[in-house]
Structures are given as structure tokens and as C-alpha cells.
N, C-alpha and C positions, 0 to 999 in steps of 0.2 A: 714637721709642721704643715707643709704644703708640698704636693708633688707637682713638678713641672715637666711636661713631656716635650721634647724638641726633636722633630724629625722632618724629613723632606716628604711632603704629601704625594709627590710623584713617584719617587723611588722607594719610599718607606725606610730609607736609611737614616740612622741617627746623625744629627748635626754634630760636627767635630768640635765646635767651640760655641759655648753659650755663656753669656755674661749679663750682669745687671748694669744699668746705667749708673754713672758716677754722680749721684745726687745725694743731698743730705738724707733724704728718706731711705734711699737704697743702702746707705752706709750702715744701717742697723741689721742688715741681713746678708746672707751669703748663699750661694748655690753649691751643693755638694753632690757630685755624681754618684749614681747607684752602680756599683761594679757588676751587679747581676742583671741589670736592665739598662743597657747603654743609652736608650732614649730618655731615661728618666733622671731627673734631678730633684733633690730635696731642698726646699727653701727653709733655712734655719736662721734663728736669731743669733747674732754674734756679739751683741753688746746690750747693756741694760735698756729696757724700754722705759723711757722717762717722760713720755707724753701722757697727757690726761686721758681719762676714759672718754671716748667719743672721737678722739683724733683718728684720722685715716691716713696711713702711710700710702703714698702712691709713687710708683716708679715703673720702669720698663725693663723687660728682658729681651735680649736680642742675640742674634748669631752673627759673628764676623765672617762666616763662611757663606758666600753667595748673597743674592739679593732677596733676603727674607724680611717680611715686615716685623716691626717690634710689637710686642704684646704688653698690655698694661696689667700690672699687678696692684691690687689694693688690699691693704691689711688694716682691719679695724681694731682699735684698742678697746678692750672690754673689761668688765669686772671678772675676776677669777671665778670659775665655776667651782663652788665649794661642796655642793651636795649631790649625791646620786639619787635617782628616783627610788621611792620606797613602796613596796607592795603591801597592801593591806586586804586580806591576810597574806602571809608569806607562802602559804601552801593551799592548794585547791584540790578538790575531789569532784570529778564530773562523771556523768554516765553518757555513753554513746551507743547508738544502734549500729550493729555491725554492718548491715547493708543500708545504712541511713542515706548514703549518697543516691542509691537507686530509688529509695522510698521517699526522697525529698524531705527527710527528717535530719537536717544538717546542723542545727544549732546545738552546740555542746555546752557552752558556758562563757562567762566573761571574767577576765582578770582586771584588776584595778590598781593603779599606782599613782602617786603624787610626787612632785619634785619641790622641795622647800626653798629653792633659790628664788630670790625676788625678781631677778631680771628675766624677761621673756625669752631672750636668746639663750639663757642658761637653763630654764625650767621646761622648755619644750622637749618632748621625748617621743619615741616610737617603740612599739612592741615588735619582737621577733621571736620565732621558734628556733632554738639553737640546735635541736636534735635533728639529725638528717633523716632518720627513720620516721619520726613523728611528722616532719614537714612533708613527707610523701603522701600523707593521708589527711593532714590538718592544715588550716590556714588561720592565722591570727590577724585581725584587722590592725594595722599599725597605729591607728588613732584611737579606736574605741576599745580595743582589747577583746573584742568578741571572737571566740574560736568556733570555726565551722569545719565540718567534714568536706573534703574535696574528692575523696575516693573511699570506696568500701574498705572496711578494715579486714585484714586477712584472718582466715579461720583458725590459724595456729596460735593466736595469742588471746589471752583473756583479759589482760590489762596492759596499759602502756604508761610508762613514767617518763616524763621529759621536763625540760625547763623552758620558760618564757623569759626573755630578756627585755628589760626596758633600758634604752640607751639615749642619753640626752644629746643636745647639740651644742653644749657649752665647750669652753676651752679651759683646762683639759676636759675631754669627754669623761662622763661618769656613767656607770651602769650598775644594775642589780638584776637578780634573777628570782623567779618564783618557781617552786616545784609543783608540777601538775601530775596528779594520779588519775588516769582515765580508766574507769571500769567499762568493759564492753559487754553488752547484752546481745543474746542471739535471737531476740524478738525479730521476726521476719515479716515481710509483706503478706505472706500467707496467713500468719496469725492476725495481722491487722485486718485482712480481708474477712477472716472468720469472725472477728469482733463486729465488723460492719454488717455481715450477714445476720449475726445474732441480734443486732440492734433492729434491723429491718423485720426480723421474725417477731420480736417483742412488740414492735409498733403495729404489725399486722394483727397480732392477738388483741391488742388494745382496740384497734379499729373494729374488729369483729364483735368484741364485747360492747362497745358503744353502739354499734349497729343493732345488736339484739335488744339492748335496753330501749333504743329509740323505737323499734318495731313494737315492742311490748307496750310501751306508753301509747303509741298511736292506736293499737288494737283496743286498748282499754277505753280510749276516748270515743272511738267509733261505736263500740258495743254499747 
């Protein structure tokens, strides 16, 4: 439910004894040590939560070893998180420029999800890229879902398939994923430069044509 770390900030040693204060609120919970992480305890519910939504349990955690200050723990009673975020559509296909990071063509696309829970604390969620390889080259904005290039894509792949996860902040947390198929194009900055040069060339021809027409018109008027 909640991880509590207890250690001496001078020696970095785990505190040998950590307890909750003996109050009515604290009686609903217990601390369970993590055998793999000596400094860490899990705060777990040990009896039925019978308080109304909105109630805040408040109690302290302390160590009987040495002169260490007590820390306050607050637990809010909320509605159960019933629904996971839903992607619409569940699969996306985007196109990315292989050297887009260098060419400053970084926008790839945007994913979109909604969470049907009514409560704000249950329907708030963020986006994450779950694939390690994809996260080396791409970044998804946790709030907007906009995907951008952060590094040029390697020359040995022509497409990249990965998942974007939407995970909410409710209790218990709910999540869902969308499949992303990224097609990679080898359009380079040289080609972009060629297009720009071609545009300038066409504009130059247009200017010459207009100039000739103007001269001809002026000649006819003078004559």
C-alpha cells in the first residue's frame, strides 16, 4: 500500500525497530518489513476500513532506537478506482523521419485516452512508453500524449512497434496500453535542401517571367 523507509541519515544504516503509535487510527494498519530491503517497510491494512469517504487517518511512525523524530502518516479514504483509462483508438500508426532529431522534425503523433471514473483522484492519469528501445529514441508527454523524437532513429530498422501505457492515480491503480506502429522514412535533410533549392529555382523563373512581361508592357507604352 505504502512504502516507509527508516534509516539513519548519518550512517545510512537501517533502523532496527520501527513502529506505529498506539492510536485508534493507527490500529487499522501495520508495518511489515521487507526482507530484501532492510530499510523499507510496507504499510498495510490489517482490518476493515469502516470510515466514510473523505475521512483521513492520521498517525505517527517512530523508531525506539535512538533519538529520531516521529513522522506523520496520513491515509485518505477514497472511492474505489473502478475503471482503467481507455485508448481511442487502441492502435496507432505514425510516420517518423529517420534523422528527424537533427532536422528538427520531431513531432510523431498523439495518443489519446480517457478514464470513465467520476472522481478526479481516480480519473487522472499519465502516459508512458513501456518499451526500452523505443524510449531511447522517443518521448511521450505524460499529460498530452504527444510523441516526439529525441534521437535520430538507427539505420538498421525500417519500423518500430511498441506500447504506450496510460496509468491512473486511483486506488487500486488501473492501467491500459495502446499499440504503436512507427514507420520510418529515409527522407534526409539533403532531400529537404533539394526541395528548398527547387522552390527557389521555381520562384526565380516566376520572377524572370514577371519581369519580362513588365518590360514588354512598359516598352509598348513608351512606343
